[in-house]
Structure formats: C-alpha cells, structure tokens
C-alpha positions in Angstrom: -11.7 -3.8 -8.8 -8.5 -5.8 -8.7 -8.0 -7.9 -5.6 -4.5 -8.5 -4.2 -3.1 -10.2 -1.2 -1.0 -8.0 1.1 2.3 -9.5 -0.1 1.5 -8.8 -3.8 0.1 -5.3 -3.1 3.4 -4.4 -1.3 5.5 -5.8 -4.2 3.5 -4.0 -6.9 3.4 -0.7 -5.1 6.8 -0.7 -3.4 5.1 -0.3 0.0 5.5 -1.9 3.4 1.9 -2.1 4.6 1.1 -4.6 7.4 -2.1 -6.2 8.6 -2.6 -3.2 10.9 -2.7 -0.9 7.9 -5.5 -2.7 6.0 -8.6 -4.8 6.6 -8.3 -8.2 4.9 -11.2 -10.3 3.6 -12.7 -12.7 6.0 -12.7 -15.5 3.4 -10.1 -16.6 0.9 -10.2 -15.1 -2.5 -8.1 -15.4 -5.7 -5.2 -13.0 -5.6 -4.7 -11.5 -9.0 -1.0 -11.1 -8.4 0.1 -14.6 -7.4 -3.1 -16.6 -8.4 -3.3 -18.2 -5.0 -6.3 -18.4 -2.7 -5.5 -15.9 0.1 -7.2 -13.1 2.1 -7.2 -10.1 -0.1 -7.2 -6.4 0.9 -10.8 -5.1 1.4 -10.2 -1.7 2.9 -7.2 0.6 3.7 -7.5 1.9 7.2 -7.8 5.7 7.6 -4.7 7.6 8.5 -2.4 5.2 6.8 -0.5 6.0 3.6 -0.7 3.6 0.7 2.7 4.7 -0.6 5.8 6.6 0.4 6.5 7.6 -3.1 5.9 11.3 -2.4 7.8 11.3 0.9 10.1 14.2 1.3 13.2 13.5 3.4 15.1 15.9 5.6 17.8 16.2 3.0 15.5 18.1 0.6 14.9 21.8 0.6 11.5 23.1 1.6 9.2 23.4 -1.4 8.9 27.2 -1.1 12.7 27.7 -1.7 12.5 25.8 -5.0 10.9 28.8 -6.8 13.1 31.6 -5.6 
C-alpha cells in the first residue's frame, strides 16, 4: 500500500483532512509523495469522509427529481 504524509494525501485527493481525521504512524516513514521522512497515514478514523467529491450542495435538486 502506498504511504503518504497528511499534506501529500490532501494535495493528491483534494481533501482537507486534519490529524483528528486520521491516525498517523508513530515512527517516521518515507512519504511516497514528497520523498521525505514524515509520519504517514496509518488509519482513517471511522465517521470521517476521505473526500468531498460526491458532496451535494444545497443548490442542487434532490436526486429523485432528476428522473421525472
């Protein structure tokens, strides 16, 4: 599995995760994004979304009305 630091993960996935959203490694590891020794993401905490790509804002119509 690829290992990324929190900054690189957010840049690659266009997210805004914080240290509260993930569990970082206790030891430094090589980040595959920036090639620096940093804590990398070990686990995503439950209940936190990885991406907001599928977020539906208030300006959009409800899904059921799209098929009428």
